[in-house]
N, C-alpha and C positions, 0 to 999 in steps of 0.2 A: 093314241093320236094317229091319224091317217097320213100316209106319205103320198103327196100328189104325184110324184114321179112314178111310183110303182102302180098307181091306178091309171096312169096315162102312158102307155108304151110308145105312142107316137111322139109325144113330147120328149121322152127319154132318147129316142133314136135321133131326133134332130139335134139335141144338145151334144151328143157324142160325135156326130158328123162335124159340127162346128169346131169342137175341140181338136179333132184330127187335122183340120185345115189350118186353124190359126196357130196351134202349138204342136208342130211336128215333133216326133220323137228324136231325142238327141243322138241316138244311135244311127240315124239316117243322115246326119250332117257330116260332110267331109271338110275338115278344117283347112286342108291344103288348097282347097279351091276358093277359100275366102280371100278377098282383096286385102292387101297390106295397108293398115291405116297410115295416112300421111299426116305428119306433124304440121300444124298450122303455124305460120310465122307470128311471133309475139312481139309487140312493140317494147322497146327498151324502157324499163321502169325508172332509170336514173336520169338526172338532168343532163341535157346536151348543151355544151358551151360553144359559142361561136369563137373560133380562133382569131377572127379579125375584130372582135369586140373591143370597146374602149371602157376601161374601168375608171371610175372616179372615186377619189378618196373621201374620207368622212367629212372633211371640211370643204370639199368641192374645189379646192385650190389646185389639186393635182389630178391629171388625167393620164392614164397609163395605157399604152397600146403595144402590140407586138407580143411575142412569146406565147406561152400557153396560159391557161386560166389560173393554174396554181401559182405560177411565177408572178402574174399580174396581181393576184391577191396578196402575195407576200410583199411585193413592192409597195402596194397601197398601205399596208399596215406599217411598214418600215418608215416610209416618208412621214406619216402622221406622228409616229413616235418620236422621230428625230425633230420634227417641228415643235412638238409640245415640250420636249426637253430644252430646246433653245429658247423658247418663250419663257419657260420657268427660270432659266439661267439669267436672262436679262430682265426679268420682272416686267414683261411686256404683255399687253393685250393682243388678241389675235387680229391685228390690223395689216397683216402681210398678205395683201389680196391679189398681187400680180399672179396670173395663172402660170402654172408650170406644166409643160407637156413632157412626159417621159416616154421615150421610144425604145423598146427592147429589140435589139437587132441580133440576128443569127441564132445559133444554138451551140450547146456545149460540144466541144470537139473541133470547132472551126479554127482557122488559123489565128494564132494569138498575135495581137498587135502590141505596140508599145504602151498604149493606154487602153483602159476598159471603159472610160467615160469621157464625154466631151460636152461642153455647154455652148449653146448658141442663143443669141438675143434676136428676136423677131419683132417687127413693128408693122402694124396694119391699121385698117380702119377702126377696128375694135380696141386698139391700144397695144400695149406691150404684151409679149409672151416669151417666157424663157423655156428653152427646149433642152432637155438632157438626153443625150444619146448614150445608150448603155449596150456594150457588147457582151453577149452571153457565151463567148468562146471558152471561158473558164468558169462558167456558171455565174451566179450573182455574187460578186466580190463585195461583201458587206462593208468593209472599211473604206474601200475606194468609192463605193456608191454613197456612203454617208458624207464623204468629203464633197461630192458633187451636189448633194442636197443642201448642205450648209452653204456652199458657195452660191447656189441658185437662190436660196432664201435671202442672203445678204444682197445680191443683185436686186431682188424684188423689193427689199426694204429700201434700198437707195432709189429705185425708180418710183416707188410709191410715195416717197417723201418729196418728190419734185414734180412740178407741173409739166415740165418739158426737159428732156435730156438731149444734149448734142451727141447723136450717135456716131459722129465722125471722130469724136474723142474716144479712144479705146478705154473701156471699163476693165478694171482688174482688181481682184480681191487678193490681198497679200496671203501668201501661203502660211505664214506664222499665225495669222488671225484665224484661219480655218482650223489648223491643227490645234491651236490653243483653245478654241471653243470646244472642239471635240474632246480634248483632254480634260477640260474643266467639267464638262458634262459627265465624263466617265468617273472623275474623282468624286463628284457629288453623289453619283449612283453607286459608289464603292466598287467600281469595276476596274479601277486603275491599280497599278502595282506600286506601293510605297517604296519598295526596294530599289526601283529605278532612280527615284529622287535621292535616296540615301547614297547610292553608288556614285551618282554624278556630283552630289554635294561633297562627299568625302574624298573622292579621288580626282576631282576636276573633270574636265571634258565639257564644260558648259560653253555654249555659244556666247560670244560677245554680242552686245546689242546691235552694233552695226552689222555684224555678220548675220544675225538673226533676221533683221529687217531686209537684208540684201538678197536672201534666198528667193529665187524665182521658181516658177512652175517647172521650167526645164531643168533647173538644178535639182529640184526635189525628186524628180523622176529617176535621176541617175544615182542618188546616194544609196548606200547599202542599208541593211536592216538595222545595224547597230547605230549608225548615224541618224537614221530616221527616228529611232526611239529617243535618242538624245535630243533631237530637234523638237519632237513632240512634247517631251517633258519640259524642256526649256520654254517653249511657247505656252504651254499650259500654266506654268508658274507665273509668267508675265500676265496672262489674261486674268488669272485668279487674283493677282496682286491689284489689278485695276478694278475688278469687281468688288473687292473688299474695302474700297475707299468709300467715304461718304457719298451717297447718291451714285454709287458705282453702276447700278443697273441703268440709270438714266444716261450717265456718261457713255456707257457702252452702246446704248441705242443710238446716241448722236454720232458716235464714232463709226458704227456700222453703216449709218445713213450717208456718210460723207466719204468714207475711205475708198469705195470703188472708183470714184471720179477724181480723187485727190491726186495732185501732181506735184507735191512738195515733200518736205522731210516729215517722216512719221512722227518724231518727237514733237514737232510743232503742232500737228493735229491732236496729239495726245494732250498737250498742255491746254489746247483750246477746249477739249471735251471733258477734261478732268482738272478744272481750275483749282480745286481744293488741294491738290498735290503741289502746285507750283513747280512742275517737273523741270528738272535739269537733267543732264546726262548722268551726273553723279547720283542724284536722289533717286532717279528711276532705277539705276542699277542696284542701289541700296534696297529699295522695296522688293526688287526682283530676288535678290539674294536672301532677304528675310523670308520671303514666301517659300523659296526652295528649302531653307533650313527648317521651316515649320512643317512642311510636308514630309521632310526626311525623318523627322523625329517619330519614333515608334510610340504608340500609346501603351499605357500600362496593361490594357486588356490583350495586347498581342503577346502570346506565349512563344518563347523560343523553342526550337527543336532540341532533341537530346544532344546532338553533336555541337550545336552552337552553345548550349548551356554548359557542356563540359569544357569547351574551349574558354568560355568566359570564366568558369570556375578556376581553371588553371591559372589564368591571368590574375584573378583575385587573390589566390593563395600565394602571393609573393610578399616576402617580408623585406621592407626597404628601411635602411638605416645608414648612418655614417660611422665609419670605423675610427680608429684612433688618429688617423691621418686626415680626417675630415673628408674622406672620399665616399661618395654615395655608392652603396652596395645594394644589390638585389638578389635574394636567394629564395628558392622554393621553401615551402613550409616544412618539407621533409628534412631540411638541413637546419632545423631549429637550434641545434647545439651552438651554432655560431652566435646566437643572441646572448648566450651566457657570459660572453666576454665584455658586453657593453653595460652601461649604467642602467639601473632599473627603470628610471624615467624614460630614457630613450627606448628601452625594450618595450615598455607599456605603450609608448606612442607608435612604434612599428606594428605591434600586434593590433592596436586600435584601428589603424588604417585598413588592415586586412579585414577586421570585423565589419567596418563600415562598407567595404566593397561587397561583402556577403549579404548585407542588408539590402543594398541596392539591387543585387542580383536576384534576391528572393522575390521581387515584385513580378518579374517576367520569366523566371526559370521554368523549365519543364516540371510539371507537378511532382513527378516521382523523385525529383532532386531535393525537395524541401526537407525531408528527414535528414538527408546528408548534410545540408547546410546547417541544420540545428546541431548535429554532432560536431561539425567543424567549429561552430561557435563555442561549444563547451570546451573543446580541446584548446582553442586559442585563449579562452579565459584561464584555463589551468596553466597554460604556458606563461601568461602574464603574471600569475601568482607564484610561479616557480614550482607548481605541483606537476612534475614531469614523469612520474612513475608510470610506466606502460604507455607513454605518449607515442613512441615510435611504432609500437605494435598496433595501436589504434589507428594511426595514420595509414599504415600498410593495409589494414582491413578496409578502411574507407576507399583507398585507391583500388583495391581489388573489386569492391562493389561497383565503383565507377567504370572500371574496365569491362565488367560483365554487362552493365547497362549499355555502354557504347557498342559492344559486340552485337547485342540483341537488336539495337536500333539499326545497325548497318545491315544485319541479316534481313530485318523487316523491310528496309528500303530496297535491297536487292530483290527480294521476293515480289514486292509490288511492281518494280520495274519489269521483272520477268513476266508477271501476270499481265501487265498492260501491253507488253510487246506481243505476247502469244495470243491474247484474246482480242486484240484490236480488230475491228471490222471496217474501219475507215480511217483515213489520214486525219491528223490533228490540225493541219494547216500551219504548223509552226515554221516550216521551211518554205512556205509559199514565196516569201520575198527572195530567197536565194534561187529558187527555181525561176522566178520571174527575171532576176538579173541574168541568169544563165541564158534564158531565151533571148533577152535583149542583146547580149554579147554575140550570140550566134546569128541574130538577124542583122547585126551591124559589125561585120568583121573589120578589124583594123589592119588593112593591107599596107605593109611597109615595102618600099622599093629600094632600100639601101643595099649595098653590096653584101653585107653580112646576112641579111634576111633572104636575099635571093640565093646565096650559097646554101643556107640551111634548108630552104625549100627544095633545092635540087637534091641534097643529101637525103631529105625525107622521102622524096619520090623514089630514090634508089633503094633504100633499105626498108621501106614500108611494105608489108605483105600485100601481094596483088591477088585479086579474086581469080579463082581458077576458071 
């Protein structure tokens, strides 16, 4: 086969010349003389949010402005969740259509005020609008914000149920009503603590009804965390007692529609909205106490801790009997020899009461204690039958096992406390109320002008270290 390039030298020369011009040798290129490439600006691929935008919630009832986009989105979700929970609690349809405008003010780190939320009622050509002002100086305080949302929804429910409202008459939602609704919602969602009900019911500390109804917003701001918890639990028990009456949801809706503009005694309005109770002061307090007792009772599914189980076991292993002088005596099971001096029938009765206590304890005891309870039952049975050989030694062995379990439980608790303290990356918020109270006291110092206070102030200025 013939090669056309070898037969045509002129064509070969032309092609070589073109190659030299178009593709110069790499050895002849000086890289230091080449221009540095400039990076072209790239447009941001993520979404850009307008800081002044207004976010509307899912139901379109709430509009949120201010703050950053993440906070607005959080607020939109939180208000809708709170609203749905309130509707479910009162068995109501979504007819709460008065618009609510939420304005987020400031940023975290700003000066802290006495309150983080405030509610305003506006009226214009388009109708009513409720405005919630939220300070972000301490971030979004969830509990305080939920109070404001519940209050705004109650105002909206009252305004929506009337054609026209006299705005010269101040509207007010009782504090106990807001706190009670929030506590009832938390209880139904299993987010409340039954131990608070148990503590208040067992040891007292409940508000009286007159005192509960008389707490104002100004009073509620000043109370400490413990009093606030007691007030919330007491209010929640009252609201749940009302809701559990026949047609309780309907009665609660009527009550919420009238209470903001009501200017009379609260029990009178309750009797009007809950006619099935025929409420008097005594009957209302009775229903309230029954509700508190019901919520304080622990269910069988609630297992006690090791320490509580051991404490209850010690109380159960007490032998009670009457001696020859008909005096009631109580001795621990380790001193069983004292039973040998009484009649067999009384002895069997004393042991039987202890056995019954163990049966009750077995329902909720810590699982690892159930084998011990069975062993104690066998020993008590032998004691009642008079078969006491080796009884003291067996009781000592069970006591040793209990001590070992208690020691391990305490060590495990201490280790978990240490782990939580050393590995914590953020504060839990448990002491937020105490810090808030401290800030309030610092913002409003109580200056006394009596002679003793002025003398102590002078002494303090003399002995306090001065800055160099």
